[in-house]
mmCIF file as gemmi writes it, N, C-alpha and C atoms, coordinates in Angstrom:
data_model
loop_
_atom_site.group_PDB
_atom_site.id
_atom_site.type_symbol
_atom_site.label_atom_id
_atom_site.label_alt_id
_atom_site.label_comp_id
_atom_site.label_asym_id
_atom_site.label_entity_id
_atom_site.label_seq_id
_atom_site.pdbx_PDB_ins_code
_atom_site.Cartn_x
_atom_site.Cartn_y
_atom_site.Cartn_z
_atom_site.occupancy
_atom_site.B_iso_or_equiv
_atom_site.pdbx_formal_charge
_atom_site.auth_seq_id
_atom_site.auth_asym_id
_atom_site.pdbx_PDB_model_num
ATOM 1 N N . UNK Axp A 1 ? 0.775 -1.064 -0.021 1 0 ? 1 A 1
ATOM 2 C CA . UNK Axp A 1 ? -0.059 -0.105 -0.003 1 0 ? 1 A 1
ATOM 3 C C . UNK Axp A 1 ? 0.842 1.075 0.031 1 0 ? 1 A 1
ATOM 4 N N . UNK Axp A 2 ? 0.534 2.204 -0.821 1 0 ? 2 A 1
ATOM 5 C CA . UNK Axp A 2 ? 1.277 3.327 -0.875 1 0 ? 2 A 1
ATOM 6 C C . UNK Axp A 2 ? 0.845 4.444 0.22 1 0 ? 2 A 1
ATOM 7 N N . UNK Axp A 3 ? 1.867 4.927 0.899 1 0 ? 3 A 1
ATOM 8 C CA . UNK Axp A 3 ? 1.595 5.821 1.907 1 0 ? 3 A 1
ATOM 9 C C . UNK Axp A 3 ? 1.186 7.313 1.207 1 0 ? 3 A 1
ATOM 10 N N . UNK Axp A 4 ? 0.022 7.947 1.905 1 0 ? 4 A 1
ATOM 11 C CA . UNK Axp A 4 ? -0.331 9.347 1.511 1 0 ? 4 A 1
ATOM 12 C C . UNK Axp A 4 ? 0.684 10.327 1.731 1 0 ? 4 A 1
ATOM 13 N N . UNK Axp A 5 ? 0.527 11.369 0.912 1 0 ? 5 A 1
ATOM 14 C CA . UNK Axp A 5 ? 1.744 12.457 1 1 0 ? 5 A 1
ATOM 15 C C . UNK Axp A 5 ? 1.002 13.312 1.966 1 0 ? 5 A 1
ATOM 16 N N . UNK Axp A 6 ? 1.669 13.888 3.087 1 0 ? 6 A 1
ATOM 17 C CA . UNK Axp A 6 ? 0.975 14.944 3.819 1 0 ? 6 A 1
ATOM 18 C C . UNK Axp A 6 ? 1.948 16.319 3.937 1 0 ? 6 A 1
ATOM 19 N N . UNK Axp A 7 ? 2.83 16.45 2.845 1 0 ? 7 A 1
ATOM 20 C CA . UNK Axp A 7 ? 3.584 17.317 2.741 1 0 ? 7 A 1
ATOM 21 C C . UNK Axp A 7 ? 2.888 18.834 2.784 1 0 ? 7 A 1
ATOM 22 N N . UNK Axp A 8 ? 1.578 18.663 2.187 1 0 ? 8 A 1
ATOM 23 C CA . UNK Axp A 8 ? 0.796 19.869 2.384 1 0 ? 8 A 1
ATOM 24 C C . UNK Axp A 8 ? 0.585 20.57 3.734 1 0 ? 8 A 1
ATOM 25 N N . UNK Axp A 9 ? 0.886 19.719 4.764 1 0 ? 9 A 1
ATOM 26 C CA . UNK Axp A 9 ? 0.533 20.235 6.043 1 0 ? 9 A 1
ATOM 27 C C . UNK Axp A 9 ? 1.838 20.748 6.791 1 0 ? 9 A 1
ATOM 28 N N . UNK Axp A 10 ? 3 20.632 5.966 1 0 ? 10 A 1
ATOM 29 C CA . UNK Axp A 10 ? 4.211 20.917 6.739 1 0 ? 10 A 1
ATOM 30 C C . UNK Axp A 10 ? 4.415 22.708 7.008 1 0 ? 10 A 1
ATOM 31 N N . UNK Axp A 11 ? 3.499 23.363 6.1 1 0 ? 11 A 1
ATOM 32 C CA . UNK Axp A 11 ? 3.434 24.734 6.473 1 0 ? 11 A 1
ATOM 33 C C . UNK Axp A 11 ? 2.696 25.05 7.806 1 0 ? 11 A 1
ATOM 34 N N . UNK Axp A 12 ? 1.665 24.343 7.738 1 0 ? 12 A 1
ATOM 35 C CA . UNK Axp A 12 ? 0.876 24.569 9.069 1 0 ? 12 A 1
ATOM 36 C C . UNK Axp A 12 ? 1.756 23.968 10.357 1 0 ? 12 A 1
ATOM 37 N N . UNK Axp A 13 ? 2.345 23.092 10.18 1 0 ? 13 A 1
ATOM 38 C CA . UNK Axp A 13 ? 3.271 22.61 11.122 1 0 ? 13 A 1
ATOM 39 C C . UNK Axp A 13 ? 4.37 23.412 11.594 1 0 ? 13 A 1
ATOM 40 N N . UNK Axp A 14 ? 4.835 24.099 10.423 1 0 ? 14 A 1
ATOM 41 C CA . UNK Axp A 14 ? 5.843 25.119 11.08 1 0 ? 14 A 1
ATOM 42 C C . UNK Axp A 14 ? 5.3 26.322 11.848 1 0 ? 14 A 1
ATOM 43 N N . UNK Axp A 15 ? 4.088 26.557 11.046 1 0 ? 15 A 1
ATOM 44 C CA . UNK Axp A 15 ? 3.503 27.92 12.018 1 0 ? 15 A 1
ATOM 45 C C . UNK Axp A 15 ? 3.063 27.506 13.403 1 0 ? 15 A 1
ATOM 46 N N . UNK Axp A 16 ? 2.785 26.293 13.639 1 0 ? 16 A 1
ATOM 47 C CA . UNK Axp A 16 ? 2.434 25.701 14.969 1 0 ? 16 A 1
ATOM 48 C C . UNK Axp A 16 ? 3.824 25.725 15.899 1 0 ? 16 A 1
ATOM 49 N N . UNK Axp A 17 ? 4.834 25.124 15.343 1 0 ? 17 A 1
ATOM 50 C CA . UNK Axp A 17 ? 6.337 25.402 15.853 1 0 ? 17 A 1
ATOM 51 C C . UNK Axp A 17 ? 6.509 26.823 16.206 1 0 ? 17 A 1
ATOM 52 N N . UNK Axp A 18 ? 6.241 27.618 15.453 1 0 ? 18 A 1
ATOM 53 C CA . UNK Axp A 18 ? 6.541 29.24 15.788 1 0 ? 18 A 1
ATOM 54 C C . UNK Axp A 18 ? 5.708 29.72 16.777 1 0 ? 18 A 1
ATOM 55 N N . UNK Axp A 19 ? 4.514 29.201 16.741 1 0 ? 19 A 1
ATOM 56 C CA . UNK Axp A 19 ? 3.574 29.444 18.019 1 0 ? 19 A 1
ATOM 57 C C . UNK Axp A 19 ? 4.033 29.099 19.31 1 0 ? 19 A 1
ATOM 58 N N . UNK Axp A 20 ? 4.455 27.818 19.165 1 0 ? 20 A 1
ATOM 59 C CA . UNK Axp A 20 ? 4.86 26.966 20.538 1 0 ? 20 A 1
ATOM 60 C C . UNK Axp A 20 ? 6.187 27.895 20.995 1 0 ? 20 A 1
ATOM 61 N N . UNK Axp A 21 ? 7.204 28.245 20.168 1 0 ? 21 A 1
ATOM 62 C CA . UNK Axp A 21 ? 8.302 29.171 20.552 1 0 ? 21 A 1
ATOM 63 C C . UNK Axp A 21 ? 7.74 30.567 21.164 1 0 ? 21 A 1
ATOM 64 N N . UNK Axp A 22 ? 6.558 30.817 20.505 1 0 ? 22 A 1
ATOM 65 C CA . UNK Axp A 22 ? 6.172 32.286 20.955 1 0 ? 22 A 1
ATOM 66 C C . UNK Axp A 22 ? 5.585 32.112 22.392 1 0 ? 22 A 1
ATOM 67 N N . UNK Axp A 23 ? 5.06 30.936 22.66 1 0 ? 23 A 1
ATOM 68 C CA . UNK Axp A 23 ? 4.561 30.613 24.223 1 0 ? 23 A 1
ATOM 69 C C . UNK Axp A 23 ? 5.553 30.52 25.039 1 0 ? 23 A 1
ATOM 70 N N . UNK Axp A 24 ? 6.501 30.121 24.701 1 0 ? 24 A 1
ATOM 71 C CA . UNK Axp A 24 ? 7.799 29.785 25.348 1 0 ? 24 A 1
ATOM 72 C C . UNK Axp A 24 ? 8.282 31.008 25.869 1 0 ? 24 A 1
ATOM 73 N N . UNK Axp A 25 ? 8.518 31.907 24.851 1 0 ? 25 A 1
ATOM 74 C CA . UNK Axp A 25 ? 8.987 33.22 25.077 1 0 ? 25 A 1
ATOM 75 C C . UNK Axp A 25 ? 7.807 34.043 26.159 1 0 ? 25 A 1
ATOM 76 N N . UNK Axp A 26 ? 6.703 33.942 25.909 1 0 ? 26 A 1
ATOM 77 C CA . UNK Axp A 26 ? 5.699 34.617 26.732 1 0 ? 26 A 1
ATOM 78 C C . UNK Axp A 26 ? 5.886 34.125 28.183 1 0 ? 26 A 1
ATOM 79 N N . UNK Axp A 27 ? 6.144 32.945 28.338 1 0 ? 27 A 1
ATOM 80 C CA . UNK Axp A 27 ? 6.445 32.241 29.721 1 0 ? 27 A 1
ATOM 81 C C . UNK Axp A 27 ? 7.549 32.968 30.207 1 0 ? 27 A 1
ATOM 82 N N . UNK Axp A 28 ? 8.712 33.089 29.616 1 0 ? 28 A 1
ATOM 83 C CA . UNK Axp A 28 ? 10.106 33.59 29.904 1 0 ? 28 A 1
ATOM 84 C C . UNK Axp A 28 ? 9.644 34.814 30.418 1 0 ? 28 A 1
ATOM 85 N N . UNK Axp A 29 ? 8.936 35.614 29.681 1 0 ? 29 A 1
ATOM 86 C CA . UNK Axp A 29 ? 8.657 37.06 29.831 1 0 ? 29 A 1
ATOM 87 C C . UNK Axp A 29 ? 7.641 37.295 31.005 1 0 ? 29 A 1
ATOM 88 N N . UNK Axp A 30 ? 7.225 36.532 31.423 1 0 ? 30 A 1
ATOM 89 C CA . UNK Axp A 30 ? 6.118 36.522 32.459 1 0 ? 30 A 1
ATOM 90 C C . UNK Axp A 30 ? 4.968 37.171 32.136 1 0 ? 30 A 1
ATOM 91 N N . UNK Axp A 31 ? 4.431 36.799 30.817 1 0 ? 31 A 1
ATOM 92 C CA . UNK Axp A 31 ? 3.247 37.601 30.378 1 0 ? 31 A 1
ATOM 93 C C . UNK Axp A 31 ? 1.918 37.168 31.091 1 0 ? 31 A 1
ATOM 94 N N . UNK Axp A 32 ? 1.065 37.814 30.763 1 0 ? 32 A 1
ATOM 95 C CA . UNK Axp A 32 ? -0.345 37.463 31.503 1 0 ? 32 A 1
ATOM 96 C C . UNK Axp A 32 ? -0.908 36.221 31.14 1 0 ? 32 A 1
ATOM 97 N N . UNK Axp A 33 ? -1.141 35.568 32.177 1 0 ? 33 A 1
ATOM 98 C CA . UNK Axp A 33 ? -1.654 34.281 32.183 1 0 ? 33 A 1
ATOM 99 C C . UNK Axp A 33 ? -2.663 34.049 31.118 1 0 ? 33 A 1
ATOM 100 N N . UNK Axp A 34 ? -3.881 34.786 31.054 1 0 ? 34 A 1
ATOM 101 C CA . UNK Axp A 34 ? -5.028 34.76 29.962 1 0 ? 34 A 1
ATOM 102 C C . UNK Axp A 34 ? -4.333 34.811 28.475 1 0 ? 34 A 1
ATOM 103 N N . UNK Axp A 35 ? -3.196 35.555 28.262 1 0 ? 35 A 1
ATOM 104 C CA . UNK Axp A 35 ? -2.473 35.749 26.793 1 0 ? 35 A 1
ATOM 105 C C . UNK Axp A 35 ? -1.926 34.553 26.732 1 0 ? 35 A 1
ATOM 106 N N . UNK Axp A 36 ? -1.39 33.881 27.513 1 0 ? 36 A 1
ATOM 107 C CA . UNK Axp A 36 ? -0.482 32.648 27.365 1 0 ? 36 A 1
ATOM 108 C C . UNK Axp A 36 ? -1.641 31.367 27.128 1 0 ? 36 A 1
ATOM 109 N N . UNK Axp A 37 ? -2.627 31.499 27.884 1 0 ? 37 A 1
ATOM 110 C CA . UNK Axp A 37 ? -3.613 30.446 27.564 1 0 ? 37 A 1
ATOM 111 C C . UNK Axp A 37 ? -4.401 30.505 26.14 1 0 ? 37 A 1
ATOM 112 N N . UNK Axp A 38 ? -4.642 31.83 25.747 1 0 ? 38 A 1
ATOM 113 C CA . UNK Axp A 38 ? -5.273 32.091 24.442 1 0 ? 38 A 1
ATOM 114 C C . UNK Axp A 38 ? -4.268 31.618 23.385 1 0 ? 38 A 1
ATOM 115 N N . UNK Axp A 39 ? -2.994 31.717 23.452 1 0 ? 39 A 1
ATOM 116 C CA . UNK Axp A 39 ? -1.944 31.2 22.589 1 0 ? 39 A 1
ATOM 117 C C . UNK Axp A 39 ? -1.965 29.611 22.441 1 0 ? 39 A 1
ATOM 118 N N . UNK Axp A 40 ? -2.029 29.156 23.558 1 0 ? 40 A 1
ATOM 119 C CA . UNK Axp A 40 ? -1.935 27.537 24.032 1 0 ? 40 A 1
ATOM 120 C C . UNK Axp A 40 ? -3.152 27.044 23.182 1 0 ? 40 A 1
ATOM 121 N N . UNK Axp A 41 ? -4.331 27.595 23.25 1 0 ? 41 A 1
ATOM 122 C CA . UNK Axp A 41 ? -5.517 27.302 22.718 1 0 ? 41 A 1
ATOM 123 C C . UNK Axp A 41 ? -5.583 27.396 21.343 1 0 ? 41 A 1
ATOM 124 N N . UNK Axp A 42 ? -4.934 28.496 20.837 1 0 ? 42 A 1
ATOM 125 C CA . UNK Axp A 42 ? -4.642 28.647 19.278 1 0 ? 42 A 1
ATOM 126 C C . UNK Axp A 42 ? -3.937 27.396 18.748 1 0 ? 42 A 1
ATOM 127 N N . UNK Axp A 43 ? -2.835 27.13 19.502 1 0 ? 43 A 1
ATOM 128 C CA . UNK Axp A 43 ? -1.987 25.916 18.93 1 0 ? 43 A 1
ATOM 129 C C . UNK Axp A 43 ? -2.887 24.591 18.922 1 0 ? 43 A 1
ATOM 130 N N . UNK Axp A 44 ? -3.598 24.272 20.16 1 0 ? 44 A 1
ATOM 131 C CA . UNK Axp A 44 ? -4.512 23.243 20.165 1 0 ? 44 A 1
ATOM 132 C C . UNK Axp A 44 ? -5.281 23.166 18.939 1 0 ? 44 A 1
ATOM 133 N N . UNK Axp A 45 ? -6.236 24.182 18.63 1 0 ? 45 A 1
ATOM 134 C CA . UNK Axp A 45 ? -6.834 24.322 17.706 1 0 ? 45 A 1
ATOM 135 C C . UNK Axp A 45 ? -6.142 23.822 16.298 1 0 ? 45 A 1
ATOM 136 N N . UNK Axp A 46 ? -5.126 24.508 16.042 1 0 ? 46 A 1
ATOM 137 C CA . UNK Axp A 46 ? -4.315 24.39 14.818 1 0 ? 46 A 1
ATOM 138 C C . UNK Axp A 46 ? -3.885 22.909 14.603 1 0 ? 46 A 1
ATOM 139 N N . UNK Axp A 47 ? -3.632 22.39 15.785 1 0 ? 47 A 1
ATOM 140 C CA . UNK Axp A 47 ? -3.114 20.838 15.569 1 0 ? 47 A 1
ATOM 141 C C . UNK Axp A 47 ? -4.486 19.887 15.477 1 0 ? 47 A 1
ATOM 142 N N . UNK Axp A 48 ? -5.392 20.259 15.785 1 0 ? 48 A 1
ATOM 143 C CA . UNK Axp A 48 ? -6.593 19.686 15.618 1 0 ? 48 A 1
ATOM 144 C C . UNK Axp A 48 ? -6.862 19.842 14.108 1 0 ? 48 A 1
ATOM 145 N N . UNK Axp A 49 ? -6.841 21.003 13.473 1 0 ? 49 A 1
ATOM 146 C CA . UNK Axp A 49 ? -7.05 21.189 12.082 1 0 ? 49 A 1
ATOM 147 C C . UNK Axp A 49 ? -6.123 20.207 11.204 1 0 ? 49 A 1
ATOM 148 N N . UNK Axp A 50 ? -4.985 20.268 11.476 1 0 ? 50 A 1
ATOM 149 C CA . UNK Axp A 50 ? -3.979 19.463 10.99 1 0 ? 50 A 1
ATOM 150 C C . UNK Axp A 50 ? -4.399 17.925 10.933 1 0 ? 50 A 1
ATOM 151 N N . UNK Axp A 51 ? -4.585 17.449 12.312 1 0 ? 51 A 1
ATOM 152 C CA . UNK Axp A 51 ? -4.905 16.127 12.471 1 0 ? 51 A 1
ATOM 153 C C . UNK Axp A 51 ? -6.068 15.884 11.642 1 0 ? 51 A 1
ATOM 154 N N . UNK Axp A 52 ? -7.111 16.567 11.73 1 0 ? 52 A 1
ATOM 155 C CA . UNK Axp A 52 ? -8.384 16.343 10.85 1 0 ? 52 A 1
ATOM 156 C C . UNK Axp A 52 ? -8.125 16.16 9.389 1 0 ? 52 A 1
ATOM 157 N N . UNK Axp A 53 ? -7.248 17.021 8.727 1 0 ? 53 A 1
ATOM 158 C CA . UNK Axp A 53 ? -6.937 16.997 7.54 1 0 ? 53 A 1
ATOM 159 C C . UNK Axp A 53 ? -6.311 15.52 7.049 1 0 ? 53 A 1
ATOM 160 N N . UNK Axp A 54 ? -5.35 15.248 7.898 1 0 ? 54 A 1
ATOM 161 C CA . UNK Axp A 54 ? -4.562 13.942 7.764 1 0 ? 54 A 1
ATOM 162 C C . UNK Axp A 54 ? -5.337 12.799 8.018 1 0 ? 54 A 1
ATOM 163 N N . UNK Axp A 55 ? -6.508 12.841 8.76 1 0 ? 55 A 1
ATOM 164 C CA . UNK Axp A 55 ? -7.374 11.7 9.12 1 0 ? 55 A 1
ATOM 165 C C . UNK Axp A 55 ? -8.221 11.508 7.695 1 0 ? 55 A 1
ATOM 166 N N . UNK Axp A 56 ? -8.673 12.728 7.223 1 0 ? 56 A 1
ATOM 167 C CA . UNK Axp A 56 ? -9.564 12.819 6.081 1 0 ? 56 A 1
ATOM 168 C C . UNK Axp A 56 ? -8.794 12.192 4.839 1 0 ? 56 A 1
ATOM 169 N N . UNK Axp A 57 ? -7.536 12.471 4.692 1 0 ? 57 A 1
ATOM 170 C CA . UNK Axp A 57 ? -6.575 11.787 3.802 1 0 ? 57 A 1
ATOM 171 C C . UNK Axp A 57 ? -6.712 10.415 3.911 1 0 ? 57 A 1
ATOM 172 N N . UNK Axp A 58 ? -6.55 10.106 5.132 1 0 ? 58 A 1
ATOM 173 C CA . UNK Axp A 58 ? -6.24 8.394 5.68 1 0 ? 58 A 1
ATOM 174 C C . UNK Axp A 58 ? -7.492 7.778 5.198 1 0 ? 58 A 1
ATOM 175 N N . UNK Axp A 59 ? -8.765 8.528 5.653 1 0 ? 59 A 1
ATOM 176 C CA . UNK Axp A 59 ? -9.941 7.831 5.131 1 0 ? 59 A 1
ATOM 177 C C . UNK Axp A 59 ? -10.391 7.794 3.818 1 0 ? 59 A 1
ATOM 178 N N . UNK Axp A 60 ? -9.951 8.904 3.205 1 0 ? 60 A 1
ATOM 179 C CA . UNK Axp A 60 ? -10.274 8.918 1.652 1 0 ? 60 A 1
ATOM 180 C C . UNK Axp A 60 ? -9.429 8.108 0.776 1 0 ? 60 A 1
ATOM 181 N N . UNK Axp A 61 ? -8.194 7.927 1.166 1 0 ? 61 A 1
ATOM 182 C CA . UNK Axp A 61 ? -7.193 7.108 0.326 1 0 ? 61 A 1
ATOM 183 C C . UNK Axp A 61 ? -6.835 5.838 0.972 1 0 ? 61 A 1
ATOM 184 N N . UNK Axp A 62 ? -6.259 5.639 2.12 1 0 ? 62 A 1
ATOM 185 C CA . UNK Axp A 62 ? -5.896 4.518 2.681 1 0 ? 62 A 1
ATOM 186 C C . UNK Axp A 62 ? -7.07 3.414 2.877 1 0 ? 62 A 1
ATOM 187 N N . UNK Axp A 63 ? -7.974 3.954 3.429 1 0 ? 63 A 1
ATOM 188 C CA . UNK Axp A 63 ? -9.127 3.173 3.691 1 0 ? 63 A 1
ATOM 189 C C . UNK Axp A 63 ? -9.921 2.536 2.507 1 0 ? 63 A 1
ATOM 190 N N . UNK Axp A 64 ? -10.165 3.636 1.287 1 0 ? 64 A 1
ATOM 191 C CA . UNK Axp A 64 ? -10.622 3.245 0.207 1 0 ? 64 A 1
ATOM 192 C C . UNK Axp A 64 ? -9.878 1.918 -0.34 1 0 ? 64 A 1
ATOM 193 N N . UNK Axp A 65 ? -8.543 2.367 -0.487 1 0 ? 65 A 1
ATOM 194 C CA . UNK Axp A 65 ? -7.565 1.325 -1.099 1 0 ? 65 A 1
ATOM 195 C C . UNK Axp A 65 ? -7.814 -0.088 -0.287 1 0 ? 65 A 1
ATOM 196 N N . UNK Axp A 66 ? -7.904 -0.112 0.97 1 0 ? 66 A 1
ATOM 197 C CA . UNK Axp A 66 ? -7.968 -1.44 1.771 1 0 ? 66 A 1
ATOM 198 C C . UNK Axp A 66 ? -9.175 -1.973 1.614 1 0 ? 66 A 1
ATOM 199 N N . UNK Axp A 67 ? -10.451 -1.413 0.816 1 0 ? 67 A 1
ATOM 200 C CA . UNK Axp A 67 ? -11.706 -2.112 0.687 1 0 ? 67 A 1
ATOM 201 C C . UNK Axp A 67 ? -11.458 -3.222 -0.296 1 0 ? 67 A 1
ATOM 202 N N . UNK Axp A 68 ? -10.447 -3.311 -0.817 1 0 ? 68 A 1
ATOM 203 C CA . UNK Axp A 68 ? -10.062 -4.387 -2.081 1 0 ? 68 A 1
ATOM 204 C C . UNK Axp A 68 ? -9.866 -5.591 -1.068 1 0 ? 68 A 1
ATOM 205 N N . UNK Axp A 69 ? -9.555 -5.687 -0.056 1 0 ? 69 A 1
ATOM 206 C CA . UNK Axp A 69 ? -9.26 -6.969 0.725 1 0 ? 69 A 1
ATOM 207 C C . UNK Axp A 69 ? -9.932 -6.925 2.318 1 0 ? 69 A 1
ATOM 208 N N . UNK Axp A 70 ? -10.626 -7.917 2.494 1 0 ? 70 A 1
ATOM 209 C CA . UNK Axp A 70 ? -11.408 -7.885 3.763 1 0 ? 70 A 1
ATOM 210 C C . UNK Axp A 70 ? -10.495 -7.83 4.799 1 0 ? 70 A 1
ATOM 211 N N . UNK Axp A 71 ? -9.347 -8.349 4.887 1 0 ? 71 A 1
ATOM 212 C CA . UNK Axp A 71 ? -8.321 -8.4 6.113 1 0 ? 71 A 1
ATOM 213 C C . UNK Axp A 71 ? -7.641 -7.309 6.258 1 0 ? 71 A 1
ATOM 214 N N . UNK Axp A 72 ? -7.362 -6.524 5.306 1 0 ? 72 A 1
ATOM 215 C CA . UNK Axp A 72 ? -6.548 -5.234 5.48 1 0 ? 72 A 1
ATOM 216 C C . UNK Axp A 72 ? -7.555 -4.194 5.867 1 0 ? 72 A 1
ATOM 217 N N . UNK Axp A 73 ? -8.87 -4.157 5.446 1 0 ? 73 A 1
ATOM 218 C CA . UNK Axp A 73 ? -9.872 -3.564 5.794 1 0 ? 73 A 1
ATOM 219 C C . UNK Axp A 73 ? -10.207 -3.543 7.31 1 0 ? 73 A 1
ATOM 220 N N . UNK Axp A 74 ? -10.432 -4.523 7.787 1 0 ? 74 A 1
ATOM 221 C CA . UNK Axp A 74 ? -10.459 -4.909 9.304 1 0 ? 74 A 1
ATOM 222 C C . UNK Axp A 74 ? -9.332 -4.236 10.174 1 0 ? 74 A 1
ATOM 223 N N . UNK Axp A 75 ? -8.012 -4.411 9.758 1 0 ? 75 A 1
ATOM 224 C CA . UNK Axp A 75 ? -6.901 -3.956 10.195 1 0 ? 75 A 1
ATOM 225 C C . UNK Axp A 75 ? -6.969 -2.348 10.303 1 0 ? 75 A 1
ATOM 226 N N . UNK Axp A 76 ? -7.451 -1.734 9.188 1 0 ? 76 A 1
ATOM 227 C CA . UNK Axp A 76 ? -7.367 -0.338 9.157 1 0 ? 76 A 1
ATOM 228 C C . UNK Axp A 76 ? -8.535 0.12 10.018 1 0 ? 76 A 1
ATOM 229 N N . UNK Axp A 77 ? -9.661 -0.627 10.184 1 0 ? 77 A 1
ATOM 230 C CA . UNK Axp A 77 ? -10.788 -0.084 10.964 1 0 ? 77 A 1
ATOM 231 C C . UNK Axp A 77 ? -9.999 -0.155 12.549 1 0 ? 77 A 1
ATOM 232 N N . UNK Axp A 78 ? -9.522 -1.366 12.84 1 0 ? 78 A 1
ATOM 233 C CA . UNK Axp A 78 ? -8.639 -1.47 14.426 1 0 ? 78 A 1
ATOM 234 C C . UNK Axp A 78 ? -7.773 -0.265 14.371 1 0 ? 78 A 1
ATOM 235 N N . UNK Axp A 79 ? -6.931 0.279 13.451 1 0 ? 79 A 1
ATOM 236 C CA . UNK Axp A 79 ? -6.211 1.374 13.808 1 0 ? 79 A 1
ATOM 237 C C . UNK Axp A 79 ? -6.898 2.455 13.996 1 0 ? 79 A 1
ATOM 238 N N . UNK Axp A 80 ? -7.892 2.656 13.303 1 0 ? 80 A 1
ATOM 239 C CA . UNK Axp A 80 ? -8.567 3.924 13.527 1 0 ? 80 A 1
ATOM 240 C C . UNK Axp A 80 ? -9.322 4.072 14.774 1 0 ? 80 A 1
ATOM 241 N N . UNK Axp A 81 ? -9.923 2.964 15.303 1 0 ? 81 A 1
ATOM 242 C CA . UNK Axp A 81 ? -10.609 2.917 16.735 1 0 ? 81 A 1
ATOM 243 C C . UNK Axp A 81 ? -9.458 3.01 17.751 1 0 ? 81 A 1
ATOM 244 N N . UNK Axp A 82 ? -8.31 2.269 17.576 1 0 ? 82 A 1
ATOM 245 C CA . UNK Axp A 82 ? -7.466 2.452 18.713 1 0 ? 82 A 1
ATOM 246 C C . UNK Axp A 82 ? -7.027 3.955 18.782 1 0 ? 82 A 1
ATOM 247 N N . UNK Axp A 83 ? -6.901 4.713 17.574 1 0 ? 83 A 1
ATOM 248 C CA . UNK Axp A 83 ? -6.54 6.099 17.541 1 0 ? 83 A 1
ATOM 249 C C . UNK Axp A 83 ? -7.352 6.902 18.106 1 0 ? 83 A 1
ATOM 250 N N . UNK Axp A 84 ? -8.617 6.602 17.908 1 0 ? 84 A 1
ATOM 251 C CA . UNK Axp A 84 ? -9.908 7.557 18.431 1 0 ? 84 A 1
ATOM 252 C C . UNK Axp A 84 ? -9.872 7.486 20.253 1 0 ? 84 A 1
ATOM 253 N N . UNK Axp A 85 ? -9.775 6.051 20.574 1 0 ? 85 A 1
ATOM 254 C CA . UNK Axp A 85 ? -9.682 5.844 21.912 1 0 ? 85 A 1
ATOM 255 C C . UNK Axp A 85 ? -8.585 6.504 22.768 1 0 ? 85 A 1
ATOM 256 N N . UNK Axp A 86 ? -7.377 7.02 22.252 1 0 ? 86 A 1
ATOM 257 C CA . UNK Axp A 86 ? -6.686 7.643 22.867 1 0 ? 86 A 1
ATOM 258 C C . UNK Axp A 86 ? -6.961 9.047 23.512 1 0 ? 86 A 1
């Protein structure tokens, strides 16, 4: 099975990385708690967005491909269920 490419998410991940560095700086500079929490919330939302896009790709490509074989399909469903239980 071919792995899907998620390179389109790299810009978002780099932006998230910058946001996290910004939060570290805010903490070092003892910024107001609510301002720090707002930035943490923004990072969490950004990660959730990337996660959703990667999951959508997985469902649309990897799961579709696995429909060709019943054993492989069952494995993919088990993978997703384990992921969602975390």
